[in-house]
C-alpha positions as a printed Julia matrix, in Angstrom:
117×3 Matrix{Float64}:
   9.15  46.86  20.55
   7.13  46.29  17.39
   9.47  43.49  16.28
   9.07  41.77  19.66
   5.3   42.01  19.36
   5.38  40.5   15.86
   7.58  37.59  17.01
   5.32  36.86  19.99
   2.22  37.06  17.77
   3.74  34.67  15.22
   4.74  32.17  17.91
   1.29  32.36  19.49
  -0.41  31.78  16.14
   1.52  28.56  15.51
   1.01  27.31  19.08
  -2.71  28.02  18.98
  -3.14  26.05  15.75
  -2.24  22.78  17.45
  -4.18  23.47  20.64
  -7.18  24.48  18.56
  -6.96  21.24  16.57
  -7.18  19.16  19.73
 -10.2   21.11  20.91
 -11.82  20.93  17.47
 -11.43  17.14  17.49
 -12.92  16.91  20.98
 -15.85  19.17  19.97
 -16.18  17.46  16.57
 -15.94  20.9   14.95
 -15.0   19.68  11.47
 -15.36  23.04   9.73
 -12.86  24.69  12.08
 -10.5   21.69  11.93
 -10.53  21.75   8.13
  -9.72  25.48   8.12
  -6.37  24.91   9.89
  -5.3   21.9    7.81
  -2.86  22.11   4.92
  -4.32  21.36   1.46
  -2.54  17.99   1.53
  -1.64  16.26   4.79
  -0.6   12.9    6.12
  -3.22  11.17   8.25
  -2.8    8.06  10.36
  -5.77   6.53  12.13
  -4.8    3.34  13.97
  -1.72   2.56  11.85
  -3.33   3.32   8.48
  -1.12   6.13   7.14
  -1.79   7.97   3.9
  -1.38  11.36   2.26
  -4.77  12.89   1.45
  -6.53  16.17   0.76
  -8.14  17.97   3.67
 -11.7   16.93   2.65
 -10.66  13.27   2.81
  -8.88  13.88   6.13
 -12.09  15.34   7.58
 -14.13  12.41   6.24
 -11.75   9.94   7.88
 -11.79  11.94  11.12
 -15.61  11.9   11.15
 -15.63   8.13  10.64
 -13.09   7.6   13.41
 -14.94   9.85  15.88
 -18.33   8.3   15.06
 -16.9    5.04  16.44
 -14.95   6.73  19.27
 -17.09   9.5   20.79
 -14.73  12.17  22.27
 -14.95  13.01  25.97
 -11.79  15.09  26.56
  -8.5   16.15  24.98
  -5.35  17.01  26.92
  -2.12  18.35  25.42
   1.03  16.55  26.61
   4.24  17.67  24.84
   5.44  19.9   22.04
   8.71  20.85  20.44
  10.58  21.59  17.24
  10.52  19.12  14.4
  12.38  19.08  11.11
  11.9   21.61   8.3
  10.86  24.49  10.59
   7.82  22.62  11.84
   6.61  21.83  15.35
   5.17  18.67  16.83
   2.44  18.37  19.45
   1.26  15.3   21.32
  -1.8   14.75  23.44
  -4.37  12.26  24.63
  -7.89  11.97  23.3
 -10.2   10.36  25.84
 -13.21   8.72  24.2
 -16.1    6.57  25.33
 -14.24   3.55  23.92
 -10.79   4.33  25.39
  -7.8    6.64  25.21
  -5.89   7.45  22.03
  -2.52   9.08  21.47
  -2.74  12.14  19.23
   0.17  13.61  17.28
   0.18  16.74  15.12
   2.85  18.34  13.0
   2.31  22.03  12.27
   4.14  24.03   9.62
   3.33  27.57   8.51
   0.36  27.58  10.92
  -1.25  24.59   9.19
  -1.56  20.98  10.36
   0.46  18.89   7.88
   0.2   15.58   9.75
  -2.46  14.13  12.03
  -2.05  10.81  13.8
  -4.52   9.19  16.22
  -3.8    5.7   17.53
  -4.28   3.44  20.54
């Protein structure tokens, strides 16, 4: 019974990381978003991919969202990815249009964040 509870809790923690990230982006809650990012992560905003520290990732996210004011976020798909990670996709609706959002989560931290048209 205890083992089952621990497994369910661990699965819920990883799932909630990605759903929280989408909501944090929508709400522009940069402090909370930064807390669930890995120290180093890959970011891709409109086909400009790079590996950066989380402070730089937040700075780039702020710049992107200042030009694309969020209205809504909806989760679409999720599944297993390589190296014991999970992927999540969704749609970010903004005042300037809709963007595809992609996260990779490993060890309860976002290790990749992609937002593109």
